[in-house]
C-alpha positions as CSV (number, residue, x, y, z in Angstrom):
1,M,-7.1,-27.7,13.3
2,A,-5.7,-24.3,12.4
3,D,-3.5,-23.8,9.3
4,T,0.1,-24.4,10.4
5,S,1.8,-24.0,7.1
6,V,4.6,-21.5,6.6
7,T,4.5,-19.2,3.6
8,K,7.7,-17.5,2.4
9,V,7.7,-15.0,-0.5
10,D,11.0,-14.0,-2.1
11,G,10.6,-10.2,-2.5
12,E,13.0,-10.2,-5.5
13,N,10.7,-12.5,-7.4
14,S,7.3,-11.5,-6.0
15,P,4.4,-10.6,-8.4
16,V,4.3,-6.9,-9.5
17,G,0.9,-5.1,-9.7
18,R,-0.2,-2.6,-12.3
19,M,0.6,0.4,-10.1
20,G,4.2,-1.0,-9.5
21,Q,3.5,-2.6,-6.1
22,R,5.2,-5.8,-5.2
23,Y,2.9,-8.3,-3.6
24,L,4.5,-10.1,-0.6
25,A,3.0,-12.6,1.8
26,S,-0.8,-12.9,1.9
27,G,-3.1,-14.7,4.3
28,V,-6.9,-15.1,4.3
29,R,-7.6,-11.7,5.9
30,L,-4.3,-9.7,5.6
31,S,-1.6,-9.2,2.9
32,M,1.6,-7.2,2.5
33,R,3.0,-5.3,-0.4
34,L,6.1,-3.2,-1.1
35,W,6.4,0.1,-2.9
36,L,10.1,0.1,-3.9
37,D,12.0,3.2,-5.0
38,E,8.9,5.1,-6.3
39,E,10.1,8.2,-8.1
40,P,8.9,11.8,-7.4
41,G,6.2,13.1,-9.7
42,E,2.7,14.6,-9.9
43,A,0.1,13.8,-7.3
44,K,-1.8,10.6,-8.0
45,P,-5.6,11.0,-8.6
46,A,-7.8,10.6,-5.5
47,V,-9.3,7.1,-5.0
48,R,-11.3,5.1,-2.5
49,R,-10.5,1.4,-2.0
50,E,-12.3,-1.6,-0.6
51,Y,-9.6,-2.3,2.0
52,E,-7.8,-0.7,5.0
53,T,-4.1,0.0,4.6
54,I,-1.5,0.4,7.3
55,G,2.0,1.4,6.1
56,Y,5.5,2.1,7.2
57,V,7.9,4.3,5.4
58,L,11.3,2.8,4.8
59,K,12.9,5.8,3.0
60,G,12.0,8.9,1.2
61,R,9.3,11.5,1.5
62,A,5.7,11.7,0.3
63,E,2.5,13.7,1.0
64,L,-0.6,11.7,1.8
65,T,-3.9,13.5,1.4
66,L,-6.7,11.7,3.2
67,E,-10.3,13.1,3.1
68,G,-8.9,16.5,2.5
69,Q,-6.2,16.5,5.2
70,T,-2.5,16.3,4.0
71,V,0.3,14.9,6.1
72,R,4.0,14.6,5.2
73,L,5.4,11.1,5.5
74,E,9.1,10.4,6.0
75,A,11.3,7.4,6.9
76,G,10.2,5.9,10.2
77,D,6.6,7.2,9.9
78,S,3.6,4.9,9.8
79,Y,0.1,5.7,8.5
80,V,-3.4,4.4,8.2
81,V,-5.8,4.7,5.2
82,P,-9.3,3.5,6.4
83,H,-11.5,1.4,4.2
84,G,-13.4,3.6,1.7
85,A,-11.5,6.8,2.6
86,E,-10.7,9.1,-0.3
87,H,-7.0,9.5,-0.6
88,S,-4.1,10.4,-2.9
89,Y,-0.4,10.8,-2.6
90,K,2.5,12.6,-4.1
91,I,6.1,11.3,-3.9
92,L,8.5,14.1,-3.0
93,E,11.7,12.1,-2.7
94,T,12.4,8.5,-3.9
95,F,10.1,6.5,-1.7
96,S,9.9,3.0,-0.3
97,A,7.2,1.7,2.0
98,V,5.8,-1.6,3.3
99,E,2.0,-1.8,3.6
100,A,-0.5,-4.3,5.0
101,T,-4.0,-4.4,3.6
102,S,-7.1,-6.0,5.1
103,P,-8.8,-7.7,3.4
104,P,-6.0,-8.5,0.9
105,A,-5.8,-5.8,-1.7
106,E,-4.8,-8.2,-4.6
107,V,-7.7,-10.6,-4.1
108,H,-10.8,-10.1,-6.3
109,G,-9.2,-7.1,-8.1
110,R,-9.6,-4.8,-5.0
111,D,-6.3,-3.0,-6.0
112,E,-7.7,-2.1,-9.3
113,Q,-11.2,-1.0,-8.3
114,E,-12.6,2.0,-6.5
115,V,-15.3,2.1,-3.8
116,H,-18.3,4.1,-5.1
C-alpha cells in the first residue's frame, strides 16, 4: 500500500540550513525550501549540486548565471537549475523564492556538497 500519511511543516518553525534556506516539506524524491528576504549583495560563488532545482520567485530581483548564461529573475518568474549545472546568483533587490529539489537537497548533505 502507498504511503497515505499527511505531512505538514510550519514554515515559521522549519529548520534553517547553513546558507539561510528554510527547509519545508520533504518526500522521498522531492523536497521544498524557502529563501526568505535574502538581502542584496555580491554574487555567490559558482557551484554544481547533486540535485535539480525548480524555483518560483515570490518577490524581489536576482540574476541567475547558469553555465555562463545570465538571466534576470523577478516576482512571478520560475526557473530551472539542472542537476550538476554550474550556477551562481546575485540578489539585486530583497528576494524571496520557493524551490523544489529532486532528490531532496537536505538529505545526505547534498546542500553542502558540490558535484565534481
